[in-house]
Biopython code that builds the backbone (N, CA, C, O; Angstrom):
import numpy as np
from Bio.PDB.StructureBuilder import StructureBuilder

atoms = [
    (1, "MET", "N", (63.091, -5.586, 22.414)),
    (1, "MET", "CA", (61.816, -5.210, 21.825)),
    (1, "MET", "C", (61.386, -3.833, 22.328)),
    (1, "MET", "O", (60.259, -3.632, 22.782)),
    (2, "GLY", "N", (62.308, -2.914, 22.232)),
    (2, "GLY", "CA", (61.999, -1.554, 22.641)),
    (2, "GLY", "C", (62.420, -0.567, 21.578)),
    (2, "GLY", "O", (62.410, -0.874, 20.386)),
    (3, "ARG", "N", (62.787, 0.614, 22.015)),
    (3, "ARG", "CA", (63.160, 1.655, 21.061)),
    (3, "ARG", "C", (64.464, 1.356, 20.338)),
    (3, "ARG", "O", (64.693, 1.863, 19.239)),
    (4, "GLY", "N", (65.317, 0.543, 20.938)),
    (4, "GLY", "CA", (66.592, 0.217, 20.304)),
    (4, "GLY", "C", (66.499, -0.899, 19.275)),
    (4, "GLY", "O", (67.447, -1.122, 18.522)),
    (5, "ASP", "N", (65.370, -1.606, 19.230)),
    (5, "ASP", "CA", (65.192, -2.728, 18.313)),
    (5, "ASP", "C", (64.635, -2.208, 16.989)),
    (5, "ASP", "O", (63.456, -1.865, 16.900)),
    (6, "ILE", "N", (65.467, -2.150, 15.981)),
    (6, "ILE", "CA", (65.063, -1.562, 14.696)),
    (6, "ILE", "C", (64.081, -2.464, 13.935)),
    (6, "ILE", "O", (63.431, -2.012, 12.993)),
    (7, "LYS", "N", (63.971, -3.736, 14.339)),
    (7, "LYS", "CA", (63.040, -4.636, 13.646)),
    (7, "LYS", "C", (61.590, -4.394, 14.047)),
    (7, "LYS", "O", (60.681, -4.879, 13.374)),
    (8, "THR", "N", (61.353, -3.648, 15.136)),
    (8, "THR", "CA", (59.986, -3.386, 15.573)),
    (8, "THR", "C", (59.544, -2.009, 15.101)),
    (8, "THR", "O", (60.368, -1.170, 14.736)),
    (9, "LYS", "N", (58.235, -1.787, 15.113)),
    (9, "LYS", "CA", (57.676, -0.502, 14.676)),
    (9, "LYS", "C", (58.142, 0.626, 15.586)),
    (9, "LYS", "O", (58.471, 1.715, 15.116)),
    (10, "LYS", "N", (58.171, 0.363, 16.886)),
    (10, "LYS", "CA", (58.614, 1.384, 17.843)),
    (10, "LYS", "C", (60.077, 1.749, 17.609)),
    (10, "LYS", "O", (60.449, 2.920, 17.685)),
    (11, "GLY", "N", (60.905, 0.747, 17.324)),
    (11, "GLY", "CA", (62.315, 0.999, 17.057)),
    (11, "GLY", "C", (62.524, 1.777, 15.770)),
    (11, "GLY", "O", (63.398, 2.640, 15.695)),
    (12, "LYS", "N", (61.722, 1.473, 14.757)),
    (12, "LYS", "CA", (61.825, 2.184, 13.488)),
    (12, "LYS", "C", (61.365, 3.628, 13.636)),
    (12, "LYS", "O", (61.955, 4.530, 13.041)),
    (13, "THR", "N", (60.313, 3.858, 14.428)),
    (13, "THR", "CA", (59.855, 5.215, 14.685)),
    (13, "THR", "C", (60.929, 6.015, 15.398)),
    (13, "THR", "O", (61.170, 7.175, 15.065)),
    (14, "PHE", "N", (61.572, 5.402, 16.375)),
    (14, "PHE", "CA", (62.634, 6.062, 17.141)),
    (14, "PHE", "C", (63.841, 6.376, 16.250)),
    (14, "PHE", "O", (64.437, 7.448, 16.355)),
    (15, "ALA", "N", (64.192, 5.429, 15.373)),
    (15, "ALA", "CA", (65.354, 5.610, 14.493)),
    (15, "ALA", "C", (65.020, 6.472, 13.279)),
    (15, "ALA", "O", (65.918, 7.015, 12.636)),
    (16, "GLY", "N", (63.728, 6.599, 12.963)),
    (16, "GLY", "CA", (63.308, 7.393, 11.809)),
    (16, "GLY", "C", (63.518, 6.677, 10.490)),
    (16, "GLY", "O", (63.765, 7.311, 9.465)),
    (17, "SER", "N", (63.419, 5.348, 10.516)),
    (17, "SER", "CA", (63.609, 4.583, 9.286)),
    (17, "SER", "C", (62.300, 3.911, 8.883)),
    (17, "SER", "O", (61.366, 3.804, 9.678)),
    (18, "PHE", "N", (62.253, 3.465, 7.635)),
    (18, "PHE", "CA", (61.068, 2.805, 7.106)),
    (18, "PHE", "C", (61.437, 1.435, 6.577)),
    (18, "PHE", "O", (62.596, 1.176, 6.250)),
    (19, "GLY", "N", (60.452, 0.560, 6.494)),
    (19, "GLY", "CA", (60.672, -0.795, 5.989)),
    (19, "GLY", "C", (59.364, -1.546, 5.924)),
    (19, "GLY", "O", (58.304, -0.936, 5.787)),
    (20, "LYS", "N", (59.422, -2.878, 6.022)),
    (20, "LYS", "CA", (58.215, -3.697, 5.940)),
    (20, "LYS", "C", (57.327, -3.502, 7.166)),
    (20, "LYS", "O", (56.101, -3.474, 7.056)),
    (21, "THR", "N", (57.952, -3.367, 8.331)),
    (21, "THR", "CA", (57.188, -3.189, 9.564)),
    (21, "THR", "C", (56.569, -1.803, 9.634)),
    (21, "THR", "O", (55.451, -1.640, 10.122)),
    (22, "ARG", "N", (57.306, -0.793, 9.141)),
    (22, "ARG", "CA", (56.827, 0.594, 9.176)),
    (22, "ARG", "C", (56.967, 1.181, 7.777)),
    (22, "ARG", "O", (57.945, 1.872, 7.492)),
    (23, "PRO", "N", (55.995, 0.911, 6.895)),
    (23, "PRO", "CA", (56.113, 1.405, 5.529)),
    (23, "PRO", "C", (55.945, 2.925, 5.454)),
    (23, "PRO", "O", (55.181, 3.515, 6.219)),
    (24, "ALA", "N", (56.662, 3.539, 4.531)),
    (24, "ALA", "CA", (56.534, 4.975, 4.302)),
    (24, "ALA", "C", (55.207, 5.244, 3.603)),
    (24, "ALA", "O", (54.632, 4.338, 3.000)),
    (25, "LYS", "N", (54.724, 6.456, 3.676)),
    (25, "LYS", "CA", (53.468, 6.802, 3.014)),
    (25, "LYS", "C", (53.624, 6.602, 1.517)),
    (25, "LYS", "O", (54.526, 7.161, 0.893)),
    (26, "SER", "N", (52.736, 5.799, 0.951)),
    (26, "SER", "CA", (52.811, 5.544, -0.481)),
    (26, "SER", "C", (52.039, 6.625, -1.224)),
    (26, "SER", "O", (50.943, 7.008, -0.814)),
    (27, "LYS", "N", (52.608, 7.111, -2.306)),
    (27, "LYS", "CA", (51.956, 8.136, -3.125)),
    (27, "LYS", "C", (50.972, 7.447, -4.051)),
    (27, "LYS", "O", (51.312, 6.448, -4.684)),
    (28, "THR", "N", (49.758, 7.968, -4.137)),
    (28, "THR", "CA", (48.774, 7.398, -5.041)),
    (28, "THR", "C", (49.076, 7.894, -6.448)),
    (28, "THR", "O", (49.522, 9.025, -6.641)),
    (29, "THR", "N", (48.830, 7.045, -7.409)),
    (29, "THR", "CA", (49.073, 7.424, -8.796)),
    (29, "THR", "C", (47.991, 8.387, -9.245)),
    (29, "THR", "O", (46.918, 8.443, -8.643)),
    (30, "THR", "N", (48.259, 9.133, -10.280)),
    (30, "THR", "CA", (47.303, 10.131, -10.757)),
    (30, "THR", "C", (46.023, 9.471, -11.245)),
    (30, "THR", "O", (44.947, 10.059, -11.137)),
    (31, "LYS", "N", (46.120, 8.266, -11.778)),
    (31, "LYS", "CA", (44.943, 7.550, -12.258)),
    (31, "LYS", "C", (44.025, 7.187, -11.093)),
    (31, "LYS", "O", (42.809, 7.363, -11.181)),
    (32, "ASN", "N", (44.606, 6.679, -9.997)),
    (32, "ASN", "CA", (43.810, 6.304, -8.832)),
    (32, "ASN", "C", (43.212, 7.532, -8.169)),
    (32, "ASN", "O", (42.058, 7.495, -7.741)),
    (33, "ALA", "N", (43.967, 8.619, -8.074)),
    (33, "ALA", "CA", (43.485, 9.836, -7.436)),
    (33, "ALA", "C", (42.325, 10.429, -8.224)),
    (33, "ALA", "O", (41.354, 10.911, -7.642)),
    (34, "ALA", "N", (42.428, 10.392, -9.541)),
    (34, "ALA", "CA", (41.350, 10.917, -10.391)),
    (34, "ALA", "C", (40.093, 10.068, -10.256)),
    (34, "ALA", "O", (38.980, 10.593, -10.252)),
    (35, "ALA", "N", (40.271, 8.766, -10.147)),
    (35, "ALA", "CA", (39.130, 7.862, -9.999)),
    (35, "ALA", "C", (38.443, 8.077, -8.659)),
    (35, "ALA", "O", (37.216, 8.023, -8.574)),
    (36, "LYS", "N", (39.224, 8.318, -7.613)),
    (36, "LYS", "CA", (38.640, 8.560, -6.293)),
    (36, "LYS", "C", (37.856, 9.862, -6.272)),
    (36, "LYS", "O", (36.780, 9.922, -5.677)),
    (37, "LYS", "N", (38.378, 10.911, -6.915)),
    (37, "LYS", "CA", (37.679, 12.195, -6.983)),
    (37, "LYS", "C", (36.373, 12.074, -7.738)),
    (37, "LYS", "O", (35.358, 12.639, -7.331)),
    (38, "ALA", "N", (36.395, 11.337, -8.839)),
    (38, "ALA", "CA", (35.195, 11.152, -9.648)),
    (38, "ALA", "C", (34.143, 10.370, -8.886)),
    (38, "ALA", "O", (32.952, 10.661, -8.992)),
    (39, "ALA", "N", (34.575, 9.376, -8.116)),
    (39, "ALA", "CA", (33.650, 8.567, -7.322)),
    (39, "ALA", "C", (33.071, 9.383, -6.178)),
    (39, "ALA", "O", (31.917, 9.182, -5.798)),
    (40, "ALA", "N", (33.849, 10.295, -5.628)),
    (40, "ALA", "CA", (33.395, 11.118, -4.521)),
    (40, "ALA", "C", (32.333, 12.113, -4.960)),
    (40, "ALA", "O", (31.435, 12.440, -4.184)),
    (41, "LYS", "N", (32.423, 12.596, -6.189)),
    (41, "LYS", "CA", (31.467, 13.584, -6.707)),
    (41, "LYS", "C", (30.106, 12.964, -6.983)),
    (41, "LYS", "O", (29.082, 13.642, -6.897)),
    (42, "LYS", "N", (30.091, 11.670, -7.316)),
    (42, "LYS", "CA", (28.809, 11.001, -7.663)),
    (42, "LYS", "C", (27.973, 10.732, -6.481)),
    (42, "LYS", "O", (26.880, 10.182, -6.610)),
]
sb = StructureBuilder()
sb.init_structure("model")
sb.init_model(0)
sb.init_chain("A")
sb.init_seg("    ")
for serial, (resi, resn, name, xyz) in enumerate(atoms, 1):
    if name == "N":
        sb.init_residue(resn, " ", resi, " ")
    sb.init_atom(name, np.array(xyz, "f"), 0.0, 1.0, " ", f" {name:<3s}", serial, name[0])
structure = sb.get_structure()
């Protein structure tokens, strides 16, 4: 359960991989981004 354990978040960070424990940054869709901008202006 350290840096060598790829199943943990620390191990995934060390190995530079992504998965269920350490998900990659998800891109927001253009529809959601536009809705957030419109809500922020109000």
